[in-house]
C-alpha positions as a LaTeX table, in Angstrom:
\begin{tabular}{lrrr}
\hline
Residue & $x$ (\AA) & $y$ (\AA) & $z$ (\AA) \\
\hline
Unk1 & 114.96 & 79.98 & 96.87 \\
Unk2 & 112.59 & 81.42 & 94.26 \\
Unk3 & 110.41 & 78.33 & 94.69 \\
Unk4 & 109.45 & 79.45 & 98.21 \\
Unk5 & 107.29 & 82.18 & 96.64 \\
Unk6 & 104.96 & 79.45 & 95.34 \\
Unk7 & 103.49 & 79.15 & 98.83 \\
Unk8 & 102.27 & 82.78 & 98.79 \\
Unk9 & 98.69 & 83.31 & 97.69 \\
Unk10 & 98.27 & 85.29 & 94.49 \\
Unk11 & 95.21 & 87.46 & 93.99 \\
Unk12 & 94.17 & 88.02 & 90.40 \\
Unk13 & 91.98 & 91.13 & 90.19 \\
Unk14 & 88.52 & 90.78 & 88.72 \\
Unk15 & 86.02 & 93.39 & 87.60 \\
Unk16 & 84.56 & 93.61 & 91.14 \\
Unk17 & 88.02 & 94.49 & 92.45 \\
Unk18 & 88.40 & 97.30 & 89.93 \\
Unk19 & 85.01 & 98.74 & 90.88 \\
Unk20 & 85.82 & 98.52 & 94.60 \\
Unk21 & 89.24 & 100.13 & 94.02 \\
Unk22 & 87.61 & 102.96 & 92.12 \\
Unk23 & 85.20 & 103.57 & 95.00 \\
Unk24 & 88.05 & 103.38 & 97.54 \\
Unk25 & 90.05 & 105.83 & 95.41 \\
Unk26 & 87.27 & 108.41 & 95.58 \\
Unk27 & 86.26 & 107.82 & 99.20 \\
Unk28 & 89.79 & 107.91 & 100.65 \\
Unk29 & 91.51 & 110.07 & 98.02 \\
Unk30 & 94.03 & 107.38 & 97.10 \\
Unk31 & 95.64 & 106.75 & 93.76 \\
Unk32 & 93.79 & 104.06 & 91.84 \\
Unk33 & 96.79 & 101.72 & 92.03 \\
Unk34 & 97.18 & 102.12 & 95.81 \\
Unk35 & 93.45 & 101.46 & 96.16 \\
Unk36 & 93.76 & 98.32 & 94.03 \\
Unk37 & 96.64 & 97.09 & 96.22 \\
Unk38 & 94.47 & 97.63 & 99.32 \\
Unk39 & 91.59 & 95.72 & 97.72 \\
Unk40 & 93.85 & 92.85 & 96.65 \\
Unk41 & 95.43 & 92.63 & 100.12 \\
Unk42 & 92.02 & 92.50 & 101.80 \\
Unk43 & 90.64 & 89.93 & 99.36 \\
Unk44 & 93.68 & 87.70 & 99.85 \\
Unk45 & 93.07 & 87.67 & 103.61 \\
Unk46 & 95.94 & 89.93 & 104.70 \\
Unk47 & 95.75 & 91.62 & 108.09 \\
Unk48 & 98.57 & 94.07 & 107.39 \\
Unk49 & 99.91 & 95.84 & 104.31 \\
Unk50 & 103.61 & 96.69 & 104.34 \\
Unk51 & 104.12 & 99.92 & 102.41 \\
Unk52 & 105.82 & 103.26 & 102.77 \\
Unk53 & 103.34 & 104.88 & 100.36 \\
Unk54 & 100.31 & 105.04 & 102.65 \\
Unk55 & 99.82 & 106.63 & 106.06 \\
Unk56 & 101.26 & 104.53 & 108.90 \\
Unk57 & 98.62 & 102.85 & 111.13 \\
Unk58 & 95.78 & 103.70 & 108.73 \\
Unk59 & 93.10 & 101.02 & 108.53 \\
Unk60 & 90.95 & 99.93 & 105.63 \\
Unk61 & 88.19 & 97.64 & 106.93 \\
Unk62 & 90.57 & 95.83 & 109.28 \\
Unk63 & 93.64 & 95.98 & 107.01 \\
Unk64 & 96.41 & 97.78 & 108.90 \\
Unk65 & 98.99 & 99.85 & 106.99 \\
Unk66 & 102.52 & 99.28 & 108.34 \\
Unk67 & 105.62 & 101.13 & 107.17 \\
Unk68 & 108.38 & 98.49 & 107.13 \\
Unk69 & 111.05 & 101.21 & 107.23 \\
Unk70 & 109.75 & 102.98 & 110.34 \\
Unk71 & 112.27 & 103.07 & 113.16 \\
Unk72 & 110.55 & 101.81 & 116.30 \\
Unk73 & 111.68 & 103.59 & 119.47 \\
Unk74 & 113.24 & 101.37 & 122.13 \\
Unk75 & 110.50 & 99.92 & 124.32 \\
Unk76 & 107.75 & 100.23 & 121.69 \\
Unk77 & 107.31 & 96.73 & 120.35 \\
Unk78 & 103.60 & 96.51 & 119.53 \\
Unk79 & 102.68 & 96.16 & 115.84 \\
Unk80 & 98.99 & 96.61 & 116.48 \\
Unk81 & 98.41 & 93.11 & 115.10 \\
Unk82 & 98.04 & 91.34 & 118.45 \\
\hline
\end{tabular}
């Protein structure tokens, strides 16, 4: 089962990522580490970031923040990713 994780892309941060995260940290008042996660997700091509640490439905240049623990009311099935 662990071998299935090999298919997932891995983003290794570079200096440009650190600079961008620092700018994102200041501009959006995020922690540096949250900003670095946002940068890495965007650079790896993600459309959504599953986290409970950032504001639900917030967007960072097209990257949508989704809380995976949010209880969706009956009848509300849209993820905003369509």
